[in-house]
N, C-alpha and C positions, 0 to 999 in steps of 0.2 A: 728512404735514404736517411741514415742517421747522422748526427752531428760530427762524430769523428771520422766517418766515411767522407763526409763533405770537406772537412779540413784536410784530409789526406789528398783528396782529389785536387783541391787548390794548390797545395804544396807541389803536387806532380806537374801541375801546369805553370809553375813558377817560371818567369822570364826576366833575369836580372837586366837585360838590355831595356825591356819595357820599363822597368822601375827607373832606370836612369832617364828615360824619356819623360816619365810622369813627373819627376823632379823638375825638369826643364820647364814644365808648364805650371809650376807652383802647387802641384799636388804633393801634399806631405806623404813622402813615400817610406817613412821609417817603419811602417807595419803594412807594407804592400807587397804583393807577390808578383805583380805585373801580369795578372790574368786578363784576358781581353773581354770586353763586354759581350761579344757574341757568344763566347764560351759560358759566361755567367748566365745568359739568358737561356741558353740550352740547357744548362744545369737546372734552372729555376723551372723550366717546363717539365723536366724530369721529377723533380721534387713535388711540384703542385703547391697549393696554398697550405700554409701551416704556421699559425700564429706562434705557438710555442717554440717551434724551432727558429722562427725569425728572431724571437726574443733572445734565444741562446747565442744565435750567430752574431747578433749586434754586440753582446757583451764579450765577444772574442777580441775585440778591438782590431781586428784584421780588416784592412781596407776592402778587399773584395768580398769578405764574408758580410760586411755591413751592406755593401751593394746588394748582395744576394738577399740578405734579410729584407731589404726594401721591396724586392721583387716578389717574394713569396709570403709576405705578411697578408692577413685577411683584413681588407679595408674596414668592414664593419666592426671589427674588433679593435681597431686602433683608436686609442683615446687621445684626447687633447694633452693629457699628462705625458703619455708616451712620446707624442710628437715633441713636446717642449723638452723632454729629456734628451731625446735623439738629436734635436737640432742643437743643443748645448754640447754634443759631442763631435760636431763638424770641425774639421781642423785643416781644411784646404781652402 
């Protein structure tokens, strides 16, 4: 599955009501689609581990794409520098 296909899938699952719910719990919802974690887990299983794709998804700045990136990244390829960079991007 390619980057653009994944983003299209996330958009197709967008749930504005879920985004409102996220905001009530202090989650920064300005770049969120309201996709459920079970859907993201299923998508991650379909994609499999992919370090390069994880990097690209993270740079999208989309809340759910970043969660997905953390699910599909290859642990042995994650560096301390990457984790420091990703942790600076947390905004919830």
